[in-house]
N, CA, C and O of each residue as an XYZ file, in Angstrom:
492
protein
N      45.666    286.040     69.852
C      45.988    284.709     69.346
C      44.730    283.838     69.436
O      44.124    283.722     70.501
N      44.351    283.238     68.328
C      43.167    282.386     68.299
C      43.443    281.058     69.001
O      44.540    280.505     68.916
N      42.419    280.563     69.698
C      42.534    279.282     70.391
C      41.773    278.220     69.597
O      40.613    278.409     69.231
N      42.447    277.107     69.341
C      41.861    276.013     68.571
C      41.750    274.784     69.457
O      42.703    274.405     70.137
N      40.575    274.166     69.440
C      40.353    272.903     70.140
C      40.407    271.777     69.120
O      39.596    271.732     68.195
N      41.362    270.866     69.286
C      41.507    269.706     68.406
C      40.898    268.503     69.119
O      41.335    268.135     70.209
N      39.880    267.888     68.495
C      39.206    266.729     69.080
C      39.469    265.531     68.192
O      38.948    265.445     67.080
N      40.282    264.602     68.686
C      40.645    263.408     67.918
C      41.039    262.311     68.902
O      41.685    262.582     69.914
N      40.650    261.074     68.604
C      40.970    259.977     69.515
C      42.371    259.413     69.291
O      42.830    258.586     70.078
N      43.055    259.842     68.239
C      44.394    259.340     67.961
C      45.441    260.305     68.518
O      45.511    261.468     68.121
N      46.249    259.796     69.444
C      47.232    260.639     70.119
C      48.214    261.275     69.148
O      48.544    262.453     69.290
N      48.692    260.509     68.155
C      49.689    261.064     67.226
C      49.098    262.189     66.377
O      49.817    263.115     66.000
N      47.811    262.125     66.074
C      47.156    263.203     65.320
C      47.052    264.451     66.201
O      47.354    265.559     65.758
N      46.621    264.257     67.454
C      46.527    265.407     68.373
C      47.896    266.074     68.522
O      48.001    267.301     68.516
N      48.938    265.260     68.655
C      50.289    265.791     68.824
C      50.738    266.551     67.572
O      51.245    267.668     67.669
N      50.550    265.943     66.400
C      50.950    266.572     65.138
C      50.229    267.903     64.952
O      50.860    268.921     64.669
N      48.908    267.894     65.112
C      48.129    269.117     64.920
C      48.532    270.177     65.948
O      48.663    271.355     65.618
N      48.725    269.749     67.181
C      49.099    270.682     68.240
C      50.435    271.354     67.926
O      50.565    272.572     68.049
N      51.428    270.556     67.519
C      52.753    271.090     67.199
C      52.691    272.053     66.014
O      53.188    273.176     66.089
N      52.080    271.604     64.929
C      52.040    272.400     63.692
C      51.234    273.691     63.877
O      51.644    274.755     63.415
N      50.095    273.589     64.550
C      49.247    274.770     64.713
C      49.848    275.748     65.717
O      49.678    276.960     65.582
N      50.548    275.231     66.720
C      51.258    276.107     67.664
C      52.349    276.880     66.932
O      52.522    278.079     67.151
N      53.087    276.186     66.059
C      54.138    276.837     65.270
C      53.546    277.901     64.350
O      54.206    278.887     64.023
N      52.290    277.694     63.934
C      51.625    278.651     63.044
C      51.051    279.839     63.827
O      50.462    280.747     63.241
N      51.227    279.825     65.148
C      50.824    280.974     65.943
C      49.490    280.845     66.660
O      48.952    281.836     67.155
N      48.955    279.642     66.720
C      47.685    279.431     67.422
C      47.931    278.845     68.805
O      48.929    278.162     69.036
N      47.012    279.121     69.717
C      47.005    278.436     71.004
C      46.182    277.171     70.776
O      45.076    277.246     70.240
N      46.703    276.013     71.173
C      46.029    274.750     70.880
C      45.737    273.979     72.159
O      46.614    273.799     73.004
N      44.485    273.524     72.291
C      44.107    272.601     73.352
C      43.514    271.372     72.675
O      42.978    271.459     71.570
N      43.615    270.222     73.349
C      43.133    268.991     72.723
C      42.151    268.258     73.635
O      42.116    268.459     74.849
N      41.364    267.409     73.000
C      40.395    266.557     73.700
C      40.404    265.233     72.948
O      40.447    265.225     71.717
N      40.363    264.112     73.671
C      40.587    262.823     73.027
C      39.342    261.967     72.803
O      39.453    260.810     72.399
N      38.161    262.523     73.061
C      36.957    261.701     72.882
C      35.737    262.603     72.691
O      35.814    263.823     72.835
N      34.639    261.981     72.372
C      33.419    262.740     72.122
C      32.698    263.186     73.373
O      32.082    264.252     73.385
N      32.762    262.387     74.429
C      32.028    262.795     75.629
C      32.754    263.931     76.336
O      33.980    264.034     76.296
N      31.980    264.757     76.968
C      32.546    265.885     77.684
C      32.943    267.049     76.793
O      33.574    267.998     77.258
N      32.584    266.988     75.520
C      33.028    268.026     74.584
C      32.396    269.386     74.897
O      33.066    270.415     74.809
N      31.124    269.392     75.258
C      30.473    270.681     75.553
C      31.085    271.331     76.791
O      31.242    272.551     76.850
N      31.429    270.503     77.781
C      32.092    271.020     78.985
C      33.475    271.574     78.637
O      33.892    272.606     79.163
N      34.179    270.875     77.744
C      35.512    271.320     77.324
C      35.419    272.664     76.596
O      36.261    273.539     76.795
N      34.400    272.823     75.758
C      34.204    274.090     75.049
C      33.907    275.201     76.048
O      34.448    276.302     75.943
N      33.054    274.910     77.005
C      32.692    275.898     78.028
C      33.931    276.328     78.821
O      34.114    277.505     79.129
N      34.768    275.350     79.139
C      35.970    275.597     79.948
C      37.037    276.365     79.156
O      37.624    277.318     79.668
N      37.284    275.949     77.917
C      38.398    276.512     77.132
C      38.002    277.714     76.271
O      38.852    278.543     75.945
N      36.729    277.819     75.903
C      36.230    278.894     75.033
C      37.088    279.056     73.764
O      37.653    280.123     73.524
N      37.178    277.983     72.954
C      37.992    278.066     71.732
C      37.341    278.976     70.683
O      36.137    279.228     70.709
N      38.177    279.456     69.765
C      37.686    280.262     68.648
C      37.285    279.382     67.472
O      36.571    279.823     66.570
N      37.756    278.118     67.487
C      37.497    277.199     66.380
C      37.736    275.775     66.876
O      38.551    275.550     67.770
N      37.019    274.816     66.290
C      37.197    273.402     66.636
C      37.582    272.617     65.388
O      36.976    272.777     64.329
N      38.599    271.768     65.526
C      38.952    270.796     64.499
C      38.466    269.459     65.046
O      38.961    268.984     66.068
N      37.495    268.852     64.364
C      36.785    267.686     64.884
C      36.949    266.475     63.983
O      36.638    266.527     62.793
N      37.440    265.387     64.558
C      37.531    264.111     63.832
C      36.133    263.535     63.710
O      35.301    263.734     64.596
N      35.862    262.819     62.620
C      34.530    262.233     62.450
C      34.438    260.855     63.104
O      33.450    260.552     63.773
N      35.458    260.023     62.915
C      35.396    258.668     63.478
C      36.271    258.583     64.721
O      37.499    258.608     64.644
N      35.593    258.481     65.891
C      36.321    258.389     67.162
C      35.746    257.246     67.982
O      34.856    257.452     68.808
N      36.247    256.057     67.755
C      35.769    254.911     68.521
C      34.257    254.805     68.474
O      33.663    254.704     67.401
N      33.635    254.829     69.660
C      32.176    254.697     69.712
C      31.452    256.013     69.443
O      30.222    256.046     69.416
N      32.202    257.100     69.243
C      31.588    258.403     68.997
C      31.613    258.756     67.518
O      32.592    258.503     66.817
N      30.524    259.340     67.064
C      30.435    259.805     65.696
C      30.587    261.322     65.716
O      29.790    262.022     66.341
N      31.597    261.820     65.044
C      31.857    263.251     65.029
C      30.687    264.068     64.493
O      30.503    265.221     64.882
N      29.894    263.471     63.601
C      28.740    264.199     63.061
C      27.669    264.401     64.133
O      26.998    265.433     64.159
N      27.511    263.417     65.013
C      26.575    263.581     66.129
C      27.102    264.636     67.111
O      26.345    265.460     67.624
N      28.401    264.590     67.358
C      29.025    265.571     68.245
C      28.859    266.975     67.655
O      28.588    267.934     68.378
N      29.024    267.080     66.342
C      28.839    268.362     65.658
C      27.431    268.904     65.905
O      27.260    270.105     66.113
N      26.423    268.030     65.884
C      25.051    268.469     66.144
C      24.918    269.034     67.564
O      24.264    270.056     67.769
N      25.537    268.370     68.535
C      25.503    268.854     69.923
C      26.183    270.231     70.023
O      25.693    271.133     70.702
N      27.313    270.367     69.335
C      28.030    271.651     69.352
C      27.153    272.735     68.732
O      27.012    273.822     69.293
N      26.565    272.437     67.572
C      25.733    273.424     66.873
C      24.509    273.832     67.696
O      24.078    274.984     67.647
N      23.949    272.875     68.454
C      22.769    273.186     69.265
C      23.072    274.221     70.338
O      22.213    275.032     70.684
N      24.300    274.193     70.867
C      24.640    275.111     71.950
C      25.516    276.280     71.490
O      25.365    277.402     71.972
N      26.417    276.014     70.568
C      27.366    277.029     70.080
C      27.201    277.143     68.569
O      28.072    276.717     67.811
N      26.089    277.716     68.136
C      25.747    277.692     66.711
C      26.696    278.489     65.826
O      26.791    278.219     64.628
N      27.399    279.463     66.393
C      28.283    280.267     65.552
C      29.771    279.952     65.729
O      30.621    280.670     65.203
N      30.087    278.893     66.458
C      31.485    278.491     66.652
C      31.953    277.715     65.415
O      31.359    276.691     65.078
N      33.012    278.187     64.730
C      33.468    277.484     63.526
C      33.963    276.068     63.845
O      34.700    275.854     64.808
N      33.545    275.114     63.020
C      33.960    273.720     63.176
C      34.480    273.220     61.831
O      33.820    273.361     60.801
N      35.677    272.633     61.861
C      36.249    272.010     60.675
C      36.264    270.511     60.915
O      36.898    270.032     61.855
N      35.562    269.770     60.062
C      35.561    268.311     60.164
C      36.824    267.772     59.519
O      37.207    268.182     58.424
N      37.460    266.850     60.214
C      38.695    266.239     59.741
C      38.468    264.738     59.670
O      38.019    264.130     60.642
N      38.772    264.147     58.547
C      38.546    262.716     58.436
C      39.475    262.089     57.417
O      39.990    262.763     56.525
N      39.681    260.799     57.559
C      40.476    260.063     56.582
C      39.574    259.539     55.460
O      40.065    259.001     54.468
N      38.274    259.693     55.614
C      37.310    259.142     54.662
C      36.500    260.263     54.032
O      36.266    261.288     54.672
N      36.073    260.087     52.796
C      35.235    261.127     52.203
C      33.768    260.734     52.147
O      32.955    261.475     51.595
N      33.412    259.578     52.709
C      32.015    259.142     52.693
C      31.131    259.999     53.587
O      29.908    259.974     53.450
N      31.737    260.765     54.509
C      30.942    261.616     55.398
C      30.102    262.620     54.606
O      29.057    263.065     55.082
N      30.550    262.977     53.410
C      29.834    263.968     52.613
C      28.419    263.503     52.277
O      27.548    264.318     51.972
N      28.195    262.199     52.333
C      26.872    261.651     52.027
C      25.908    261.828     53.191
O      24.700    261.668     53.017
N      26.416    262.155     54.369
C      25.573    262.307     55.549
C      25.075    263.748     55.646
O      25.871    264.687     55.644
N      23.782    263.914     55.730
C      23.176    265.244     55.764
C      23.663    266.061     56.959
O      23.700    267.290     56.896
N      24.036    265.389     58.041
C      24.504    266.107     59.238
C      25.785    266.885     58.967
O      26.093    267.839     59.681
N      26.525    266.489     57.951
C      27.819    267.129     57.687
C      27.672    268.560     57.178
O      28.650    269.308     57.178
N      26.484    268.958     56.747
C      26.323    270.328     56.242
C      26.461    271.373     57.333
O      26.622    272.557     57.034
N      26.401    270.963     58.590
C      26.523    271.911     59.703
C      27.964    272.364     59.923
O      28.210    273.307     60.676
N      28.914    271.700     59.274
C      30.326    272.081     59.441
C      30.657    273.281     58.556
O      30.016    273.509     57.531
N      31.662    274.036     58.967
C      32.112    275.171     58.168
C      32.995    274.713     57.009
O      32.876    275.219     55.893
N      33.887    273.748     57.281
C      34.797    273.223     56.267
C      35.064    271.752     56.538
O      34.787    271.244     57.625
N      35.613    271.071     55.520
C      36.032    269.675     55.635
C      37.474    269.587     55.198
O      37.900    270.270     54.266
N      38.225    268.735     55.882
C      39.612    268.504     55.499
C      39.859    267.004     55.564
O      39.503    266.348     56.543
N      40.473    266.466     54.513
C      40.879    265.060     54.538
C      42.209    265.004     55.275
O      43.133    265.758     54.971
N      42.298    264.094     56.256
C      43.517    263.994     57.074
C      44.745    263.747     56.212
O      44.728    262.960     55.266
N      45.806    264.449     56.577
C      47.065    264.331     55.856
C      48.176    264.789     56.793
O      47.929    265.545     57.734
N      49.386    264.337     56.538
C      50.507    264.820     57.345
C      50.950    266.199     56.872
O      51.706    266.883     57.560
N      50.474    266.607     55.689
C      50.695    267.976     55.208
C      49.489    268.792     55.650
O      48.385    268.599     55.143
N      49.697    269.693     56.585
C      48.579    270.431     57.168
C      48.283    271.758     56.465
O      47.579    272.605     57.015
N      48.811    271.941     55.267
C      48.584    273.187     54.531
C      47.103    273.449     54.332
O      46.631    274.557     54.588
N      46.359    272.442     53.877
C      44.921    272.615     53.635
C      44.197    272.955     54.932
O      43.349    273.848     54.960
N      44.532    272.242     56.005
C      43.897    272.506     57.304
C      44.187    273.940     57.761
O      43.278    274.650     58.192
N      45.438    274.361     57.669
C      45.804    275.718     58.092
C      45.065    276.769     57.259
O      44.623    277.786     57.793
N      44.932    276.525     55.964
C      44.200    277.460     55.105
C      42.729    277.551     55.508
O      42.160    278.642     55.555
N      42.119    276.404     55.797
C      40.702    276.385     56.196
C      40.517    277.074     57.553
O      39.529    277.778     57.761
N      41.456    276.873     58.466
C      41.393    277.532     59.775
C      41.442    279.047     59.583
O      40.639    279.778     60.163
N      42.384    279.512     58.770
C      42.512    280.955     58.525
C      41.229    281.505     57.903
O      40.768    282.582     58.282
N      40.650    280.771     56.950
C      39.417    281.212     56.295
C      38.260    281.276     57.291
O      37.492    282.238     57.291
N      38.135    280.266     58.128
C      37.033    280.213     59.097
C      37.168    281.331     60.129
O      36.177    281.968     60.487
N      38.385    281.568     60.607
C      38.596    282.623     61.599
C      38.376    284.005     60.974
O      37.853    284.906     61.629
N      38.770    284.168     59.726
C      38.559    285.440     59.029
C      37.058    285.691     58.835
O      36.591    286.818     58.999
N      36.315    284.657     58.492
C      34.864    284.784     58.311
C      34.197    285.180     59.634
O      33.275    285.996     59.654
N      34.668    284.598     60.726
C      34.122    284.917     62.046
C      34.395    286.371     62.390
O      33.523    287.066     62.911
N      35.621    286.836     62.095
C      35.978    288.237     62.371
C      35.092    289.199     61.583
O      34.626    290.204     62.120
N      34.862    288.888     60.316
C      34.069    289.816     59.482
C      32.603    289.823     59.919
O      31.918    290.833     59.762
N      32.116    288.701     60.468
C      30.751    288.661     60.975
C      30.614    289.515     62.230
O      29.579    290.145     62.450
N      31.665    289.533     63.053
C      31.625    290.301     64.300
C      31.776    291.795     64.058
O      31.339    292.610     64.871
N      32.400    292.156     62.931
C      32.676    293.578     62.643
C      31.402    294.345     62.282
O      31.458    295.545     62.013
């Protein structure tokens, strides 16, 4: 069972993603802020991260850079309510992008694609 780390500052989003992804057969852990993310990854060893871009004083794109510097092959899916992030060059380090929605079909599809790509790289 793949483990997914959901990083979002909004409690209702963490809850929704946790419930839906658990029902889809994933083990889900959550983190509510940008600081301490590398320690959380070290502790939980997720197979994939779903990362919010706008989290209070934290910028998800900066957090993505920190993740990439240490865990360069860990799949990261950026999740945001805005599409302006595409203009930021830092966003190219993500594996996929998903616009936030209460319908998680797109997110689940991107998770499956990212995990499948990781499996084929390891084979």
